C-alpha positions as CSV (number, residue, x, y, z in Angstrom):
1,M,108.7,78.0,98.1
2,L,108.7,80.7,95.2
3,V,106.5,83.0,97.3
4,A,108.3,82.9,100.8
5,S,112.0,83.3,99.3
6,S,110.7,86.0,97.0
7,Y,109.2,87.8,100.2
8,W,112.4,88.0,101.9
9,L,114.3,88.7,98.8
10,Y,111.9,91.5,97.9
11,L,112.7,93.0,101.7
12,S,116.4,92.5,101.5
13,L,116.8,94.4,98.0
14,R,114.3,97.1,99.1
15,R,116.1,97.8,102.4
16,A,119.5,97.6,100.1
17,G,118.2,100.4,97.9
18,H,118.0,98.2,94.7
19,E,114.5,99.3,93.7
20,T,114.6,98.0,90.3
21,A,115.8,94.7,91.5
22,A,113.1,94.4,93.9
23,R,110.5,95.3,91.4
24,A,111.8,92.6,89.2
25,V,111.3,90.0,92.3
26,L,107.6,90.9,91.9
27,E,107.0,90.1,88.3
28,P,106.5,86.5,88.6
29,I,103.9,86.7,91.7
30,G,100.8,87.1,89.5
31,E,97.0,87.3,90.3
32,D,96.8,83.8,89.0
33,L,99.6,82.0,90.8
34,E,98.4,78.8,92.5
35,I,99.3,79.0,96.4
36,I,99.4,75.8,98.1
37,E,101.4,77.4,101.0
38,N,102.8,80.8,102.2
39,A,99.5,82.5,101.5
40,D,100.2,85.1,103.9
41,Y,103.6,86.0,101.9
42,Y,101.7,85.8,98.5
43,L,99.0,88.4,99.9
44,L,101.9,90.9,101.1
45,L,104.0,90.3,97.7
46,R,100.7,91.3,95.9
47,A,100.0,94.2,98.1
48,Y,103.7,95.4,97.6
49,A,103.4,94.8,94.0
50,E,99.9,97.0,93.6
51,G,102.3,99.8,95.4
52,G,99.3,100.8,98.2
53,G,101.0,99.0,100.7
54,P,99.4,95.8,103.0
55,R,96.9,96.4,105.7
56,I,96.4,94.6,109.0
57,D,93.5,95.0,111.3
58,F,94.6,95.3,114.9
59,P,94.1,95.1,118.0
60,N,94.0,91.7,117.9
61,E,95.5,90.5,114.6
62,A,99.1,90.3,115.8
63,Q,98.0,88.0,118.7
64,A,96.3,85.6,116.6
65,G,99.2,83.3,115.5
66,V,101.9,82.6,113.2
67,G,99.8,83.9,109.9
68,S,99.1,87.2,111.7
69,A,102.6,87.8,113.0
70,T,103.7,87.4,109.5
71,R,101.3,89.8,107.9
72,A,101.8,92.2,110.9
73,Y,105.5,92.3,110.0
74,G,104.9,92.5,106.5
75,V,103.0,96.0,107.2
76,G,105.5,96.9,109.5
77,A,108.3,96.3,107.0
78,W,106.4,98.2,104.4
79,Q,106.0,101.3,106.8
80,L,109.7,101.2,107.6
81,L,110.6,100.9,103.7
82,E,108.1,103.8,102.8
83,G,109.6,106.2,105.4
84,D,107.2,105.6,108.5
85,P,109.7,104.6,111.4
86,D,107.3,105.6,113.9
87,G,104.4,103.3,112.5
88,A,107.0,100.6,111.6
89,R,108.3,100.4,115.6
90,A,104.4,100.5,116.9
91,T,103.6,97.8,114.3
92,F,106.8,95.7,115.3
93,E,105.9,96.4,118.9
94,R,102.4,95.0,118.5
95,V,103.9,91.7,116.8
96,V,106.3,91.1,119.9
97,A,103.5,91.6,122.0
98,G,101.7,88.4,120.6
99,D,102.6,84.5,121.3
100,A,103.9,83.9,117.9
101,W,107.2,83.8,119.0
102,A,108.3,81.0,116.6
103,A,107.3,82.7,113.6
104,F,109.6,84.4,111.0
105,G,107.8,87.7,111.5
106,Y,108.1,87.7,115.1
107,I,111.6,87.1,115.0
108,A,112.3,89.6,112.4
109,A,110.3,92.1,114.5
110,E,112.3,91.3,117.3
111,A,115.5,91.9,115.2
112,E,113.8,95.5,114.1
113,L,113.2,96.7,117.3
114,A,117.0,95.6,118.5
115,R,118.4,97.3,115.7
116,E,116.1,100.3,116.3
117,S,117.4,100.4,119.9
118,R,121.1,100.0,119.2
119,R,121.0,103.1,116.8
120,S,119.1,105.1,119.4
121,V,121.8,104.6,122.3
122,G,124.4,105.6,119.6
123,G,125.4,102.0,118.9
124,E,125.9,100.4,115.3
125,P,124.4,102.4,112.4
126,E,121.7,100.6,110.2
């Protein structure tokens, strides 16, 4: 569970503006880490650590299941954190167009879209 908890902690810290703490979360996630489960989170963390951001192939990737929703949300989260809200929105919309409604990535993408919708109608600030 190191990988799964590190993934969500990294995103939370980045969102809160704690860049140094977020980078520290990535330190134990090395290339030689033995992965038993949560491989999608591991791939995303490695991409975040490398600094280039994760990639995902569309159009069918987001509709392919839980793992794909997880990876797609990770791409959208990176886009959002790196200042590309339009790209992030498009990615989140593709995630929720899929059928992996029970995936944490799907649920998080729904939350991101709802948060953006509230902001666009003058609701809660981020």
